[in-house]
DSSP file (Angstrom, degrees, kcal/mol; ACC not computed):
  #  RESIDUE AA STRUCTURE BP1 BP2  ACC     N-H-->O    O-->H-N    N-H-->O    O-->H-N    TCO  KAPPA ALPHA  PHI   PSI    X-CA   Y-CA   Z-CA
    1    1 A M     >        0   0    0      0, 0.0     4,-1.6     0, 0.0     5,-0.1   0.000 360.0 360.0 360.0 -50.3   14.3    9.8   -9.2
    2    2 A I  H  >  +     0   0    0      2,-0.2     4,-2.6     1,-0.2     5,-0.2   0.897 360.0  55.4 -66.7 -39.7   11.2    7.8   -8.5
    3    3 A G  H  > S+     0   0    0      1,-0.2     4,-2.5     2,-0.2    -1,-0.2   0.894 107.4  50.1 -57.7 -40.5    9.8    8.9  -11.9
    4    4 A E  H  > S+     0   0    0      2,-0.2     4,-2.3     1,-0.2    -1,-0.2   0.893 110.0  50.2 -67.7 -38.0   13.0    7.5  -13.6
    5    5 A R  H  X S+     0   0    0     -4,-1.6     4,-2.4     2,-0.2    -2,-0.2   0.930 111.3  48.1 -62.5 -47.1   12.7    4.2  -11.7
    6    6 A I  H  X S+     0   0    0     -4,-2.6     4,-2.9     1,-0.2     5,-0.2   0.931 112.0  50.9 -60.0 -46.0    9.0    3.8  -12.7
    7    7 A A  H  X S+     0   0    0     -4,-2.5     4,-2.2     1,-0.2    -1,-0.2   0.897 111.1  47.3 -58.5 -43.1   10.0    4.6  -16.3
    8    8 A K  H  X S+     0   0    0     -4,-2.3     4,-2.7     2,-0.2    -1,-0.2   0.901 113.6  46.9 -60.8 -44.6   12.7    2.0  -16.3
    9    9 A L  H  X S+     0   0    0     -4,-2.4     4,-2.7     1,-0.2     5,-0.3   0.891 110.9  52.5 -70.7 -39.6   10.5   -0.6  -14.8
   10   10 A E  H  X>S+     0   0    0     -4,-2.9     5,-1.9    -5,-0.2     4,-1.5   0.925 112.0  46.8 -61.0 -45.4    7.7    0.2  -17.3
   11   11 A K  H  <5S+     0   0    0     -4,-2.2    -2,-0.2    -5,-0.2    -1,-0.2   0.928 111.6  50.1 -59.5 -48.1   10.1   -0.2  -20.1
   12   12 A F  H  <5S+     0   0    0     -4,-2.7    -2,-0.2     1,-0.2    -1,-0.2   0.936 120.2  34.8 -56.9 -49.3   11.5   -3.5  -18.8
   13   13 A F  H  <5S-     0   0    0     -4,-2.7    -1,-0.2    -5,-0.1    -2,-0.2   0.601 106.1-124.7 -85.4 -10.8    8.1   -5.1  -18.3
   14   14 A G  T  <5 +     0   0    0     -4,-1.5     2,-0.3    -5,-0.3    -3,-0.2   0.871  66.2 126.0  70.7  37.9    6.5   -3.4  -21.4
   15   15 A V      < -     0   0    0     -5,-1.9     2,-0.3    -6,-0.2    -1,-0.3  -0.851  46.8-148.4-123.7 162.5    3.6   -1.9  -19.4
   16   16 A R        -     0   0    0     -2,-0.3    -9,-0.0    -3,-0.1     0, 0.0  -0.934  34.2 -95.9-128.4 152.6    2.1    1.5  -19.0
   17   17 A K        -     0   0    0     -2,-0.3     2,-0.1     1,-0.1     9,-0.0  -0.480  40.5-128.0 -67.1 124.3    0.4    3.0  -15.9
   18   18 A P    >   -     0   0    0      0, 0.0     3,-1.2     0, 0.0    -1,-0.1  -0.486  12.2-128.2 -70.6 147.5   -3.4    2.6  -16.2
   19   19 A K  T 3  S+     0   0    0      1,-0.2    -2,-0.1    -2,-0.1     0, 0.0   0.766 104.0  63.9 -64.8 -26.9   -5.3    5.8  -15.7
   20   20 A S  T 3  S+     0   0    0      2,-0.1     2,-0.4     0, 0.0    -1,-0.2   0.513  93.5  70.7 -79.6  -4.9   -7.6    4.3  -13.1
   21   21 A I  S <  S-     0   0    0     -3,-1.2    -4,-0.0     2,-0.0     0, 0.0  -0.902  80.3-123.2-116.4 144.5   -4.8    3.6  -10.6
   22   22 A D     >  -     0   0    0     -2,-0.4     4,-2.0     1,-0.1     3,-0.3  -0.409  29.7-106.0 -82.3 163.5   -2.9    6.2   -8.5
   23   23 A P  H  > S+     0   0    0      0, 0.0     4,-2.5     0, 0.0     5,-0.1   0.833 116.6  52.8 -58.7 -39.1    0.9    6.5   -8.7
   24   24 A I  H  > S+     0   0    0      1,-0.2     4,-2.0     2,-0.2     5,-0.1   0.907 110.2  47.4 -64.3 -43.1    1.5    5.0   -5.3
   25   25 A E  H  > S+     0   0    0     -3,-0.3     4,-1.9     1,-0.2    -1,-0.2   0.838 111.7  52.5 -68.8 -32.4   -0.5    1.9   -6.1
   26   26 A W  H  X S+     0   0    0     -4,-2.0     4,-2.5     2,-0.2    -2,-0.2   0.912 106.9  51.1 -65.5 -42.1    1.3    1.6   -9.4
   27   27 A L  H  X S+     0   0    0     -4,-2.5     4,-2.2     1,-0.2    -2,-0.2   0.912 110.9  49.5 -61.0 -42.6    4.7    1.8   -7.8
   28   28 A E  H  X S+     0   0    0     -4,-2.0     4,-2.3     2,-0.2    -1,-0.2   0.878 110.3  50.0 -63.0 -37.9    3.6   -1.0   -5.4
   29   29 A K  H  X S+     0   0    0     -4,-1.9     4,-2.3     2,-0.2    -2,-0.2   0.911 110.8  49.5 -68.6 -40.7    2.4   -3.1   -8.4
   30   30 A L  H  X S+     0   0    0     -4,-2.5     4,-2.2     2,-0.2    -2,-0.2   0.885 109.9  52.3 -62.2 -38.9    5.8   -2.6  -10.2
   31   31 A Y  H  X S+     0   0    0     -4,-2.2     4,-2.2     2,-0.2    -2,-0.2   0.931 109.0  48.8 -60.1 -47.7    7.6   -3.6   -7.0
   32   32 A E  H  X S+     0   0    0     -4,-2.3     4,-2.5     1,-0.2    -2,-0.2   0.889 111.0  50.3 -59.8 -40.3    5.6   -6.8   -6.8
   33   33 A M  H  X S+     0   0    0     -4,-2.3     4,-2.0     1,-0.2    -1,-0.2   0.908 110.4  51.3 -60.9 -41.7    6.3   -7.5  -10.5
   34   34 A E  H  X S+     0   0    0     -4,-2.2     4,-1.9     2,-0.2    -2,-0.2   0.861 110.4  47.1 -66.9 -39.4   10.0   -6.9   -9.7
   35   35 A M  H  X S+     0   0    0     -4,-2.2     4,-2.3     2,-0.2    -1,-0.2   0.892 112.0  51.1 -71.3 -39.2   10.0   -9.4   -6.7
   36   36 A E  H  X S+     0   0    0     -4,-2.5     4,-2.3     1,-0.2    -2,-0.2   0.882 108.5  51.6 -66.5 -34.9    8.2  -12.1   -8.8
   37   37 A W  H  X S+     0   0    0     -4,-2.0     4,-2.4     2,-0.2    -2,-0.2   0.907 110.8  48.0 -67.7 -40.0   10.8  -11.7  -11.5
   38   38 A E  H  X>S+     0   0    0     -4,-1.9     4,-1.8     2,-0.2     5,-0.7   0.911 111.9  49.7 -62.9 -42.8   13.6  -12.2   -8.9
   39   39 A D  H  <5S+     0   0    0     -4,-2.3    -2,-0.2     1,-0.2    -1,-0.2   0.917 115.0  43.9 -59.4 -45.6   11.8  -15.2   -7.5
   40   40 A K  H  <5S+     0   0    0     -4,-2.3    -2,-0.2     1,-0.2    -1,-0.2   0.893 122.7  35.1 -70.6 -40.9   11.4  -16.8  -10.9
   41   41 A N  H  <5S-     0   0    0     -4,-2.4    -1,-0.2    -5,-0.2    -2,-0.2   0.529  94.8-137.3 -97.8  -7.4   14.8  -16.0  -12.3
   42   42 A Q  T  <5 +     0   0    0     -4,-1.8     2,-0.3    -5,-0.2    -3,-0.2   0.872  69.0  91.5  51.1  42.7   16.8  -16.5   -9.0
   43   43 A K  S   <S-     0   0    0     -5,-0.7    -2,-0.2    -6,-0.2    -1,-0.2  -0.976  85.7 -76.7-155.9 165.2   19.0  -13.4   -9.5
   44   44 A T        -     0   0    0     -2,-0.3     0, 0.0     1,-0.1     0, 0.0  -0.346  57.1 -97.8 -67.4 141.4   19.0   -9.7   -8.7
   45   45 A F        -     0   0    0      1,-0.1    -1,-0.1     2,-0.1   -11,-0.0  -0.383  28.8-139.9 -63.1 128.4   16.8   -7.6  -10.8
   46   46 A P              0   0    0      0, 0.0    -1,-0.1     0, 0.0    -2,-0.1   0.589 360.0 360.0 -71.7 -10.6   18.8   -5.9  -13.6
   47   47 A V              0   0    0    -38,-0.0   -39,-0.1   -42,-0.0   -38,-0.1   0.449 360.0 360.0 -97.0 360.0   17.2   -2.4  -13.5
């Protein structure tokens, strides 16, 4: 479930997990990117 979410977010933003970062930090970073997208676009995140 979490892996699917990460994959969808990576596809949406066109990014891949760096090897130097652990999965929890990466999930937090993707969440931050999602929140920034919502702030910028003023609508619910589509994924």
